[in-house]
C-alpha positions in Angstrom: 6.3 -21.9 -6.4 4.6 -18.4 -6.7 5.8 -15.7 -9.1 7.0 -12.1 -8.8 5.9 -9.7 -11.6 8.6 -7.1 -12.1 9.2 -4.3 -14.4 12.4 -3.1 -16.1 11.3 0.4 -14.9 8.2 2.2 -13.6 5.3 2.7 -16.0 5.9 -0.5 -18.1 2.5 -1.9 -17.1 3.2 -4.2 -14.1 -0.1 -3.4 -12.6 -2.0 -4.1 -15.8 -0.2 -7.4 -16.3 -0.8 -8.3 -12.7 -4.5 -7.5 -12.8 -4.8 -9.4 -16.1 -3.2 -12.5 -14.6 -5.3 -12.2 -11.4 -8.6 -11.8 -13.3 -7.9 -14.8 -15.6 -6.8 -17.0 -12.6 -10.0 -16.1 -10.8 -12.0 -17.1 -13.8 -10.3 -20.4 -13.8 -11.4 -21.1 -10.3 -9.4 -21.4 -7.0 -8.2 -18.9 -4.5 -5.6 -16.4 -5.5 -3.4 -14.6 -2.9 -1.6 -11.5 -4.0 1.1 -9.4 -2.5 2.4 -6.0 -3.3 6.1 -4.9 -2.8 6.4 -1.6 -1.1 4.1 0.8 0.8 1.5 1.3 -1.9 -2.2 1.3 -0.8 -4.1 1.7 -4.2 -2.7 -1.2 -6.2 -3.6 -3.6 -3.4 -7.2 -2.3 -3.6 -7.4 -3.5 -7.2 -5.8 -6.8 -6.3 -8.5 -7.4 -3.6 -11.3 -6.3 -5.9 -10.3 -9.0 -8.4 -9.3 -11.9 -6.0 -11.7 -11.3 -3.0 -8.7 -11.7 -0.7 -6.9 -8.8 1.1 -3.6 -8.1 -0.7 -0.6 -7.9 1.7 2.2 -5.4 1.5 5.8 -6.8 1.6 8.0 -4.0 2.7 11.2 -4.6 4.8 11.6 -0.8 5.5 8.2 -0.5 7.1 8.5 -4.0 8.8 11.5 -6.3 8.6 12.9 -9.1 6.3 11.7 -11.7 8.9 8.2 -10.2 8.8 7.8 -10.3 5.1 8.9 -14.0 5.1 6.4 -14.8 7.8 3.6 -12.8 6.2 4.2 -14.5 2.8 4.2 -18.0 4.3 1.1 -17.4 6.4 -1.1 -16.0 3.7 0.0 -17.9 0.7 -0.4 -21.3 2.3 -4.2 -21.2 2.2 -4.5 -20.3 -1.5 -4.2 -22.2 -4.8 -2.1 -19.5 -6.6 0.2 -16.8 -5.4 1.4 -13.7 -7.2 3.6 -10.8 -6.0 3.5 -7.5 -7.8 6.8 -5.6 -7.7 7.5 -1.9 -7.3 9.3 0.4 -9.8 12.1 -1.3 -11.7 13.3 -4.7 -10.6 16.4 -3.4 -8.8 15.1 0.0 -7.7 15.3 0.2 -3.9 16.9 2.2 -1.2 20.4 2.0 0.3 20.5 0.3 3.7 23.1 -1.1 6.0 21.7 -4.5 7.0 23.2 -6.1 10.1 25.6 -9.0 9.2 25.0 -8.4 5.5 26.8 -5.1 4.8 25.5 -2.5 2.4 22.5 -3.4 0.3 21.9 -0.9 -2.4 18.6 -2.4 -3.6 17.1 -2.8 -0.2 13.3 -3.1 -0.3 13.3 -3.5 -4.1 11.5 -6.1 -6.0 14.8 -8.0 -6.4 15.3 -7.9 -2.7 11.9 -9.4 -2.0 12.5 -12.1 -4.7 15.8 -13.1 -3.1 14.3 -13.1 0.4 11.4 -15.3 -0.6 13.5 -17.3 -3.2 10.9 -16.7 -5.9 11.3 -16.6 -9.7 10.7 -13.3 -11.6 8.7 -12.6 -14.7 10.1 -9.4 -16.3 7.6 -7.1 -18.0 9.2 -5.0 -20.8 7.5 -2.1 -22.4 8.1 -2.8 -26.1 6.3 0.3 -27.5 9.5 1.9 -28.6 11.7 -1.2 -29.0 12.6 -3.8 -31.5 16.1 -5.4 -31.5 17.1 -3.6 -28.3 14.8 -5.7 -26.3 17.4 -8.4 -26.2 20.0 -6.1 -24.6 17.5 -5.1 -21.9 16.5 -8.8 -21.2 20.1 -9.9 -21.2 21.1 -7.2 -18.8 18.4 -8.0 -16.3 19.1 -11.7 -16.5 22.8 -11.3 -15.9 23.0 -8.3 -13.4 22.3 -10.4 -10.3 22.8 -14.2 -10.6 20.7 -14.7 -7.5 17.6 -13.5 -9.3 15.9 -16.2 -11.3 14.2 -14.8 -14.4 11.5 -17.3 -15.4 10.5 -15.5 -18.5 9.3 -12.3 -20.1 6.0 -10.6 -20.7 6.2 -8.3 -23.8 3.8 -5.4 -23.2 2.4 -2.8 -25.6 3.3 -4.8 -28.8 2.1 -2.9 -31.8 1.6 -5.5 -34.6 2.5 -9.0 -35.8 5.5 -7.6 -37.6 6.6 -5.8 -34.3 6.2 -9.1 -32.4 8.2 -11.0 -35.0 11.1 -8.5 -34.7 11.0 -8.8 -30.9 11.0 -12.6 -31.0 13.9 -12.7 -33.5 16.0 -10.5 -31.2 15.3 -12.6 -28.1 15.8 -16.0 -29.8 19.5 -16.3 -28.9 18.7 -15.7 -25.2 16.6 -18.8 -25.0 14.4 -17.0 -22.5 10.7 -18.0 -22.5 8.1 -15.4 -23.6 5.3 -16.1 -21.2 3.0 -13.5 -22.4 2.4 -10.9 -25.1 0.0 -8.0 -24.6 -0.9 -5.8 -27.5 -1.5 -2.1 -27.1 -4.9 -1.7 -25.5 -7.1 1.3 -26.1 -10.2 -0.1 -24.5 -8.8 -1.0 -21.2 -7.9 2.0 -19.1 -8.0 2.8 -15.4 -8.0 6.5 -14.7 -5.4 8.1 -12.4 -4.9 11.4 -10.6 -2.4 13.2 -8.4 -1.5 10.3 -6.1 -1.8 7.4 -8.6 -4.8 5.3 -9.8 -8.3 6.3 -8.8 -9.3 3.9 -6.0 -11.7 1.1 -6.8 -14.7 2.6 -4.8 -14.9 5.5 -7.2 -14.9 3.5 -10.5 -18.4 2.5 -11.6 -17.2 0.7 -14.7 -14.6 -1.4 -12.9 -16.4 -4.7 -13.3 -16.4 -4.3 -17.1 -12.7 -3.5 -17.1 -11.9 -6.6 -15.0 -14.0 -8.7 -17.4 -12.0 -7.3 -20.4 -8.8 -8.0 -18.5 -9.8 -11.6 -17.9 -10.7 -12.0 -21.6 -7.3 -10.6 -22.5 -5.5 -12.8 -20.0 -7.2 -16.0 -21.4 -5.5 -15.5 -24.7 -2.3 -13.5 -24.1 -0.4 -15.7 -21.7 1.4 -19.1 -22.0 -0.7 -20.7 -19.3 0.8 -24.2 -19.7 4.1 -22.7 -18.5 2.7 -20.2 -16.1 0.3 -22.3 -14.0 2.9 -24.5 -12.5 4.9 -21.5 -11.5 1.9 -19.8 -9.9 0.9 -22.7 -7.7 1.2 -21.6 -4.1 4.4 -22.8 -2.3 4.1 -25.4 0.4 4.9 -24.4 3.9 4.6 -26.4 7.2 1.2 -25.7 8.5 1.0 -22.9 11.0 -1.8 -22.2 13.4 -4.1 -19.4 12.5 -3.6 -16.2 14.4 -5.5 -16.2 17.7 -8.0 -13.5 18.4 -8.5 -12.1 21.9 -12.1 -11.7 23.0 -13.4 -8.4 21.8 -13.1 -5.9 24.7 -13.3 -2.6 22.9 -14.8 -1.0 19.8 -12.8 1.2 17.4 -14.5 3.3 14.8 -12.6 3.1 11.5 -13.3 5.7 8.9 -13.8 3.9 5.6 -15.4 5.3 2.5 -14.3 7.0 -0.7 -12.4 9.8 1.2 -10.6 7.4 3.7 -9.5 4.0 2.5 -5.7 3.8 2.9 -5.2 1.0 5.5 -2.7 -1.8 5.7 -4.9 -4.9 6.2 -2.2 -6.2 8.6 -2.8 -3.2 10.9 -6.6 -3.9 11.0 -5.9 -7.6 11.6 -3.6 -6.8 14.5 -6.2 -4.6 16.2 -8.7 -7.4 16.0 -6.2 -10.0 17.3 -5.5 -7.7 20.3 -9.2 -7.6 21.2 -10.7 -4.7 19.2 -14.0 -4.9 17.3 -13.7 -2.7 14.3 -16.8 -0.7 13.4 -16.5 0.9 10.0 -18.2 4.2 9.3 -18.3 7.0 6.7 -17.5 10.7 7.5 -19.0 11.4 4.1 -22.4 9.7 4.7 -22.9 9.1 8.5 -24.1 11.8 10.8 -21.7 10.8 13.6 -19.2 8.1 14.5 -20.5 4.7 15.7 -22.0 4.6 19.1 -20.2 3.1 22.1 -16.7 3.1 20.6 -13.5 3.7 22.7 -11.2 4.7 19.9 -11.1 6.2 16.4 -8.8 5.5 13.4 -8.7 7.8 10.3 -6.5 6.4 7.6 -5.2 8.2 4.5 -7.1 8.7 1.3 -8.4 11.6 -0.7 -10.3 14.0 1.6 -9.3 16.9 -0.7 -11.3 15.3 -3.5 -14.4 15.1 -1.3 -13.8 18.2 0.8 -17.1 19.8 -0.1 -19.1 16.8 1.0 -17.0 16.3 4.2 -17.5 20.0 5.0 -21.3 19.7 4.4 -21.5 16.9 7.0 -21.3 19.3 9.9 -22.8 16.9 12.4 -20.1 14.3 11.8 -17.4 16.9 12.0 -18.7 18.2 15.3 -19.2 14.8 16.7 -15.6 13.8 15.9 -14.3 17.0 17.5 -16.3 16.6 20.6 -15.2 12.9 21.0 -11.5 13.9 20.7 -11.9 16.8 23.2 -13.5 14.3 25.6 -10.4 12.1 25.5 -11.2 9.6 22.7 -7.9 7.9 21.6 -7.5 8.8 17.9 -5.1 7.9 15.2 -5.1 10.1 12.0 -2.7 9.4 9.2 -2.2 11.7 6.3 -5.6 12.2 4.9 -7.0 11.6 8.4 -4.7 14.4 9.6 -6.0 16.7 6.9 -9.6 16.0 8.0 -8.9 16.9 11.6 -7.4 20.3 10.5 -9.3 23.6 10.6 -9.8 23.5 6.8 -8.7 22.0 3.6 -7.7 24.4 0.8 -8.0 22.5 -2.5 -6.0 22.8 -5.8 -8.3 25.6 -6.9 -7.7 27.6 -3.7 -11.2 26.9 -2.3 -11.5 26.5 1.4 -13.6 23.9 3.2 -14.1 23.7 6.9 -13.0 20.4 8.5 -13.1 19.1 12.1 -11.0 21.9 13.6 -9.3 19.9 16.4 -5.8 20.8 14.8 -5.4 24.6 14.5 -3.8 24.6 11.0 -4.9 24.5 7.3 -4.1 21.6 5.0 -3.2 23.2 1.7 -3.0 21.3 -1.6 -0.1 22.1 -3.9 1.9 20.9 -6.8 4.9 19.7 -4.7 4.9 16.0 -4.0 6.3 14.8 -0.7 7.4 11.2 -1.2 9.7 8.7 0.6 10.6 6.5 3.5 11.2 8.2 6.8 12.9 7.4 10.0 10.9 9.3 12.7 12.2 9.9 16.2 9.5 10.5 18.8 10.1 13.7 20.6 7.7 13.0 23.4 5.5 10.3 24.9 2.4 10.0 22.8 -0.6 7.8 22.1 1.5 5.3 20.1 5.1 5.6 21.1 7.5 6.7 23.9 9.9 9.6 23.6 13.1 8.5 21.9 11.5 5.7 19.9 12.5 5.3 16.2 9.7 4.3 13.9 10.0 3.8 10.1 7.2 5.0 7.9 6.3 6.4 4.5 5.1 9.8 3.3 3.1 10.4 0.0 1.1 13.6 -0.2 0.7 16.8 -2.1 -0.6 18.8 0.8 1.2 20.8 3.4 0.2 22.4 6.7 0.1 26.2 7.1 1.4 25.9 10.6 3.4 23.1 12.4 2.7 22.0 15.9 4.6 23.9 18.7 5.2 20.5 20.2 5.6 18.1 17.3 5.4 14.4 17.4 8.5 13.5 15.4 11.8 14.7 14.1 12.0 13.0 10.7 14.9 11.9 8.5 15.1 10.6 5.0 15.6 6.9 5.3 18.3 6.3 2.7 20.6 9.2 3.4 19.7 10.5 6.9 18.9 13.9 5.6 17.0 15.8 8.2 13.4 16.5 7.0 12.3 18.6 9.9 9.5 18.3 12.5 6.1 16.7 12.0 3.0 15.5 13.6 0.4 16.7 16.2 0.0 15.2 19.7 -2.5 17.7 21.1 -4.7 16.8 22.8 -2.6 14.0 24.2 -5.0 11.4 23.1 -4.4 12.2 19.5 -1.8 10.9 17.1 -2.0 12.8 13.8 0.8 12.5 11.3 1.7 12.5 7.6 3.8 9.4 8.2 2.0 6.2 7.4 3.1 3.3 9.7 2.8 -0.5 9.2 2.6 -2.2 12.5 3.5 -5.7 11.4 6.9 -5.8 13.1 6.0 -3.3 15.8 3.1 -4.9 17.6 3.8 -2.7 20.6 2.2 0.2 18.7 -1.3 -1.2 18.4 -0.9 -2.7 21.9 -0.3 0.7 23.3 -3.4 2.1 21.3 -5.6 -0.7 22.6 -4.4 -0.1 26.1 -5.3 3.6 25.8 -8.8 2.6 24.5 -9.3 0.2 27.4 -8.4 3.0 29.8 -11.0 5.2 28.1 -13.5 2.4 28.5 -12.8 2.0 32.2 -13.0 5.7 32.8 -16.6 5.7 31.6 -17.7 2.8 33.9 
C-alpha cells in the first residue's frame, strides 16, 4: 500500500512525524524505503540516516509524472515498508498547464503525488492552538478533493489529556481514524539555520535523538492500523538498472560543506560508466588522483568558509584542474566555492578557488523557487536553446554576473523573467545556482560523461 505523510500547512511537524515513524519501523526490523515530495535535500539526509537506504525525491517539475511513478515503483518494490513525506501543506503546489489534463493548480504538491501514485494520505494537524476547530480543518481537507483518500489523522503537539479529550470529541462525528497522537516534546529537537535543518553530518547527538524518536513512535501510533497501510505495494518485478563498465572517474565533493546531491543523479553517473570518488575540500589536500571530471554539489560553504579558505592546496589544485580543461559541474554551494571569495553574514571575506571572477555575498534575502532556464549557448551540459527545469534556494548573491551567462531564467509558475544566471567560462565549467535533477533528462549526464571521456582520451 504505502502511505503519504501530509501536513495541513508548513511547520506542523511532518518531518518529526515521518522520522518518528521511520525510526520505530526500523526498530521493528525490515527494510524501509522513504521518499520526499519536492526538491529538498536536507530532509532526505535524515530519512537515509534512519533507514540506511537513500531517500528518493518525487518532483514532477524537476523530472516528470512518469518518472516519479517509475522511481516509486523501482525503489519501493525491494522494501518491506514504504513512506512518502510530503511538502508544505497537502494542496500547496504550483500552477502548471499539463498536456491533455488542462490547468493543474496544485501541480507538484503532496496531493498531486498522492493522486499520481494512488496512495492514501495521513494528515498531520498541529493541535497546539486548537480544540473544536480541529474538526473543521479535518473535514475541509477530507472533502476538498474526492480523489484524495485520507486514511486518518496524526494529532501533533497535543498539550494534555484534557486537550486530547476535546480534540477527540470534536472529531468523533467525522468517523476519521486517529492514527497517532504526539504530545508536545521539549526533549526532541533538531536545530535549524538559514536554509532549514542542520544536516546530519553536523549533529553529534543525532543517534540519541533518533532513539528518543523510536521510543516515542513505539507508543504514540496505532500500529495495528498503520502497519498494513505501510506495507510496500506490489509491482511486477523489473530488472535492476544496468551499469556500464567503469570507464572514467569523477571526483565528487562530499563533506559537511558540500552534501546536496540527488541520489538519482549519482546513480545515473554510475550507470553511464563513471566511478565516483568522494573527497573533502575541507579535509583533503587535493582532489582524487586520476579523475576525469569533478562535481561540486550544494551545501553550506559559507558556514565552513574559514576552513575551506585555509585549505589552500585543495583550492589551488581545483583551480589548476579546471584551467587544464577538467569538466566540472558546480551547483549553488559549489558555484560559491569556485568564486574569488565568500563574504559571510558578518561581512568577513574568505578566499575561495578563484576560477570565477566574482564574490559570493551572504545576505538576508532568500532566493527560492522553481525555474525554467533557457540555455543561451552550448555548454558542458546542454545545447543552446535547451529548456531545463530546476530549483533555486540560497541566501547568497554574486557581486558580478557572467558577461556570457549560461541561462536566461524564468519563474516556473508565472513565467516572470528572473534574469541571467550561470557561468560557462572556461568552457569545461558548468557553474549555476540552479539545482538540476537528471532523472528525466538522461542526456545531461550523458553529455557530461562524454566530455569526461574526451578529457581522458586527450591525456592518452
